[in-house]
C-alpha positions in Angstrom: 146.1 76.6 93.6 144.0 78.1 90.7 147.0 80.3 89.6 149.2 77.2 89.4 146.6 75.2 87.3 146.2 78.2 85.0 150.0 78.5 84.7 150.2 74.8 83.5 147.1 75.2 81.2 148.4 78.3 79.4 151.0 76.6 77.2 148.4 74.0 76.2 145.8 76.6 75.4 148.3 78.6 73.3 149.5 75.5 71.4 145.9 74.6 70.6 145.2 78.1 69.3 148.3 78.1 67.1 147.5 74.7 65.7 143.9 75.7 64.8 145.1 78.9 63.1 147.8 77.0 61.1 145.2 74.5 60.0 142.7 77.1 58.8 145.4 78.9 56.9 146.4 75.7 55.1 142.8 74.9 54.2 142.4 78.4 52.8 145.6 78.2 50.8 144.6 75.0 49.2 141.2 76.4 48.3 142.5 79.5 46.7 145.6 78.0 44.9 144.6 75.4 42.4 147.1 73.1 40.7 149.3 75.4 38.5 151.8 72.6 37.7 150.8 72.5 34.0 152.2 75.4 32.0 149.6 74.7 29.2 145.9 74.9 29.5 143.0 74.7 27.1 139.7 76.5 26.5 136.7 74.5 27.9 133.3 75.6 26.6 135.0 78.8 25.3 136.5 79.7 28.7 140.1 79.4 30.0 141.5 80.2 33.4 145.1 81.3 32.9 147.6 81.7 35.7 150.6 84.0 35.3 153.2 82.4 33.1 150.7 79.8 31.6 150.0 79.3 28.0 146.6 78.5 26.5 146.2 76.7 23.1 144.0 78.4 20.6 143.4 75.2 18.6 144.0 77.3 15.5 147.0 76.6 13.4 149.3 75.7 16.3 148.7 79.2 17.9 148.8 79.9 21.6 148.6 82.8 24.1 150.9 83.2 27.1 150.0 85.4 30.1 153.2 87.5 30.3 152.6 90.1 32.9 150.3 92.6 34.6 151.5 95.9 33.2 149.3 98.1 35.5 146.8 97.4 38.2 145.2 100.6 39.4 141.9 99.1 40.5 140.5 100.7 43.7 141.4 98.3 46.5 138.8 96.7 48.8 138.7 98.9 51.8 139.9 102.0 50.0 138.3 105.2 48.9 139.0 106.2 45.4 137.9 109.1 43.1 138.0 106.7 40.1 137.6 102.9 39.9 140.9 102.3 38.1 141.8 99.5 35.7 144.0 96.5 35.2 146.1 95.9 32.1 147.6 92.6 31.2 150.1 91.6 28.5 149.6 88.5 26.4 152.0 87.0 23.9 150.7 85.3 20.8 152.8 82.5 19.4 152.6 80.3 16.4 154.6 77.1 16.4 156.5 78.4 19.4 157.6 81.6 17.6 156.4 85.1 18.7 153.8 86.6 16.5 153.0 89.6 18.6 152.5 90.9 22.1 149.4 92.9 23.0 147.6 94.4 26.0 144.1 93.6 27.2 142.3 95.6 29.9 139.1 95.5 31.9 138.1 98.6 30.0 135.3 97.7 27.6 137.1 99.3 24.7 140.3 97.3 25.3 139.0 94.0 26.5 139.0 92.1 23.2 141.5 91.1 20.5 140.7 89.6 17.1 143.1 86.8 16.1 142.3 85.5 12.6 138.7 84.3 12.8 138.5 84.2 16.6 137.9 86.8 19.3 139.6 86.7 22.7 137.9 88.6 25.4 139.3 89.3 29.0 136.5 88.5 31.3 138.2 89.0 34.7 141.5 89.4 36.5 141.9 88.2 40.0 142.7 88.6 42.8 141.1 91.9 43.4 143.4 94.4 45.2 143.0 94.8 48.9 144.3 97.8 50.8 147.8 97.4 52.3 148.4 94.1 50.5 150.7 93.5 47.5 149.7 91.0 44.9 152.6 88.9 43.7 152.8 88.3 40.0 152.4 84.5 40.3 149.1 85.0 42.1 147.3 86.7 39.2 144.8 84.7 37.2 142.8 85.7 34.1 139.6 84.3 32.7 139.6 84.5 28.9 136.7 83.8 26.6 137.2 82.6 23.0 134.5 82.9 20.4 134.3 82.7 16.6 134.1 85.9 14.6 130.7 86.3 13.0 131.0 86.7 9.2 129.1 89.6 7.8 127.0 89.4 4.7 124.9 86.2 4.5 122.6 86.5 7.6 
């Protein structure tokens, strides 16, 4: 009798488990993937979050930056053991009035994390997601945090 009841309950238990797992995955996906429908974003309080392929306006003479690609991501993955920490390199494209001015690379290396553009400085604050062992990061899942500040004029302090 108990075996028959268990036999009939098993499909219901399995269905409940599958439904609960799919719900938790959907909630997690929504939390980690904000709306990327806009291809243009802006700096808010000097900070911009830029998804792969997005453009951010510099508010300077119709200039903008586009996140073109991750050229190298050798950061030591979570769960891995590495001799060196590694680095990430990203390529940005500077445009003025929609025309290419230059492409350049920024990195999480302190010496390569900033770029002067006229009287402003663009700094790479972070690149996410952070690599995890045995998981590949698709290009469209990368997001940068950039900081924009005014260049300090030397002389009259």
